[in-house]
C-alpha positions in Angstrom: 145.2 -250.8 -41.9 147.8 -248.9 -39.9 150.2 -246.0 -39.5 154.0 -246.1 -39.6 156.3 -243.3 -38.5 160.0 -242.7 -38.5 162.2 -240.0 -36.9 165.5 -240.0 -38.7 168.3 -239.8 -36.1 171.2 -239.7 -38.5 171.1 -239.9 -42.3 171.6 -238.4 -45.7 170.8 -239.3 -49.3 172.9 -238.2 -52.3 174.5 -235.5 -50.2 171.2 -234.2 -48.8 171.1 -234.2 -45.0 168.0 -235.9 -43.5 168.8 -236.1 -39.8 166.0 -235.0 -37.5 163.3 -235.3 -40.1 160.0 -237.2 -39.4 158.2 -239.3 -42.0 154.9 -241.1 -41.7 152.7 -243.4 -43.8 149.0 -244.4 -43.6 148.5 -247.8 -45.1 145.8 -250.3 -46.0 146.3 -253.8 -47.5 144.5 -257.1 -47.3 146.1 -260.6 -47.5 142.7 -261.7 -48.8 143.2 -259.8 -52.0 145.3 -261.4 -54.7 148.9 -260.1 -54.3 147.8 -258.1 -51.2 148.3 -254.7 -52.9 148.9 -251.7 -50.7 147.1 -248.3 -50.7 149.1 -245.7 -48.9 149.8 -242.0 -48.3 153.2 -240.6 -47.6 153.5 -237.7 -45.2 156.7 -235.6 -45.3 157.8 -232.8 -43.0 156.6 -229.4 -44.3 159.6 -227.8 -42.7 162.0 -229.9 -44.8 163.5 -228.3 -47.9 162.4 -229.3 -51.4 165.6 -231.4 -51.8 165.0 -233.1 -48.5 161.4 -233.9 -49.4 162.4 -235.2 -52.8 165.0 -237.4 -51.2 162.6 -238.8 -48.6 159.9 -239.4 -51.3 162.5 -241.3 -53.4 163.6 -243.4 -50.4 160.1 -244.3 -49.1 158.7 -245.1 -52.5 161.7 -247.3 -53.4 162.9 -244.9 -56.1 166.4 -245.0 -54.7 166.4 -248.8 -54.5 168.6 -250.2 -51.7 167.1 -251.5 -48.4 163.7 -250.0 -49.2 163.1 -252.7 -51.8 163.8 -255.3 -49.1 162.0 -253.7 -46.2 159.1 -251.6 -47.6 156.3 -253.9 -48.9 154.5 -250.9 -50.5 157.7 -250.3 -52.6 158.1 -253.9 -53.8 154.5 -255.1 -54.0 151.6 -253.8 -56.2 150.6 -250.6 -54.6 148.7 -247.3 -55.0 150.3 -244.2 -53.6 147.2 -241.9 -53.1 149.1 -238.9 -51.9 152.4 -237.4 -50.9 151.7 -234.6 -48.5 154.0 -232.0 -47.0 152.5 -231.5 -43.6 153.4 -230.5 -40.1 154.3 -233.7 -38.3 154.3 -233.8 -34.5 156.0 -237.0 -33.4 157.4 -238.3 -30.2 159.0 -241.7 -30.1 159.6 -241.7 -26.3 159.5 -245.4 -25.3 156.0 -246.7 -24.4 154.5 -243.2 -24.8 154.9 -242.7 -28.6 152.5 -240.3 -30.3 152.0 -239.0 -33.8 149.8 -236.1 -34.9 149.3 -234.9 -38.4 146.6 -232.2 -38.3 143.4 -233.1 -40.2 144.8 -236.5 -41.1 146.3 -238.7 -38.4 146.4 -239.2 -34.7 148.2 -242.1 -33.0 148.8 -242.4 -29.2 150.4 -245.4 -27.6 149.2 -246.3 -24.1 151.8 -248.8 -22.9 153.5 -252.1 -23.6 151.3 -255.1 -24.5 151.1 -257.3 -21.4 150.2 -260.5 -23.2 152.6 -263.3 -24.2 151.5 -263.4 -27.9 153.7 -261.9 -30.6 152.0 -260.0 -33.3 154.2 -259.7 -36.4 153.9 -259.3 -40.1 155.7 -258.0 -43.2 156.0 -254.5 -41.7 159.7 -253.3 -41.6 161.3 -253.5 -38.2 159.8 -256.8 -37.0 163.1 -258.5 -37.7 164.7 -256.3 -35.0 164.3 -256.4 -31.2 161.4 -254.1 -30.2 158.3 -253.8 -28.1 154.7 -254.9 -28.7 152.6 -251.9 -27.7 148.9 -251.0 -27.3 147.5 -248.0 -29.2 145.2 -245.8 -27.1 144.1 -244.1 -30.3 144.8 -244.7 -34.0 142.8 -242.5 -36.3 143.3 -241.8 -40.0 141.1 -239.4 -42.0 142.6 -239.0 -45.5 140.2 -239.7 -48.4 140.1 -243.4 -49.2 142.3 -244.0 -46.1 139.9 -243.5 -43.3 139.7 -245.7 -40.2 139.7 -245.5 -36.4 140.8 -248.0 -33.7 141.4 -248.1 -30.0 143.2 -250.8 -28.1 145.0 -252.3 -31.1 148.6 -253.5 -31.2 151.5 -251.4 -32.1 155.2 -252.0 -32.4 158.2 -249.8 -31.6 161.8 -250.5 -32.6 164.8 -248.9 -34.2 165.7 -249.2 -37.9 168.9 -249.1 -39.9 168.4 -248.7 -43.6 171.0 -248.0 -46.3 171.4 -248.4 -50.0 
């Protein structure tokens, strides 16, 4: 169970400008289930235009193909997309102080860098790039079948470079 967020620094899809737009996902999967299917919700910036939201939905669901089908396990594995929500996304990716708030649905607040020597990694996109193991002060999701809350769990911060 977890939350992923992106803030697109520079990008476009099929001529639609996407720079500056945030995107988030709430996810759940279990390696103990055959095929480890994903259940997930996609959150798109309510301030984005309809063409921008359509492009972001196509990118993050794998509908446009490209790197998404290599990097996004919810796009290439069995999965259930439970919602695509246009919402106000308040995100700050300031190093070691990251936060994400989606009113009535998600709150994530990073406390600091993880001080241990262990590396926590998985199939989540970005772990193939240099980044930082972090500690979440708060990770709360309240969105129907995706509802969980944790404190003191690991997080990960890095840059991404997708195309396709």
